[in-house]
N, C-alpha and C positions, 0 to 999 in steps of 0.2 A: 904742252905742245906750243910751239911758237905761233903767235897769231898770224904772222905772214903765211905760214904753211897751212894752217887750218882754215883760214878764211879766204885766202886769195888763190893759192896754188891748187888746192883741191877743187875749188869752184871753177878754176880756169880749164879744167878738163872738158867742160861742156863747149866753150867756144873753140877749143883746139879740135875736138872731135867733129864739131859742125863744119869747120873749114876744111878739115881733111876729107870729109865726105863730099862737101859742095865743090871742092876744087879737084876732086879725083876725075880721071878720064871716064868717059861714058862707057868704055869697054869693060871697066872693072865691075860695076854694079848694074849697068843699064840705066837708061834715062829715067824711067818711071821709078825704079827702086831707089835710085840715088836721090831723087826729089822727095820721095816719101820718107826716106831716112833723115834727110835734112829737116823736113817739116816736123818729124817726130822729135828730133833733138831740140829744135827751136821751141816746140810746144812744151816739152819737159823742162827746158831751161826757163821759159816764161813762168811756169807754175812754181819752180824753185825760187825764182826772183820774187814772186808774190809772197811766198812763205818767209823768205829772208827779210822782206820789207816789213811784214807783220811782226816778226821776231825782233827786228831792230827798233820798231816803233814802241813795242812793249818795254824793251830794255831802256829806251830813251826816257820813257815815262817814269821808270824806276831809278833813273839817273845812274845807269850802269856804264862802266867804261867800255864795254864791248859793243855798244850800240853803233859806234862809228864803223867798226869792222864789219858788222852785219850790213850796213849800208854800202860799204865798198864791195862786199860780196854781191849785193844786188846789182851794182853797176857792172860787175864782171858777168853776171848771169844774163843780163839784158842784151849783151853783144850779139848772140845768135838771133834773137828776135828782131833786132834792128837790121842785121845783115840779111835776114830772110825777107824783110819788107823791101829793102833796097834791091836785092837780087831779083825779086819777083817783078 
């Protein structure tokens, strides 16, 4: 599988889903539900970012060429966490 697809486009689902929920009208989900869903997605994305950071650090220690792709995945997964902090 192409590294661009497997490391960036698949992980980009989390930020897209976060912004779809966060920018949806209040009438769709309700204020509390929308906030909780956005918080849940940001939390899951943060956990996934920690996992990809650990995976990338291990592969960097083994001098694997995929380590930089794991770090790019981490940057993509951190977007909802930063957006949640800014929006709050």
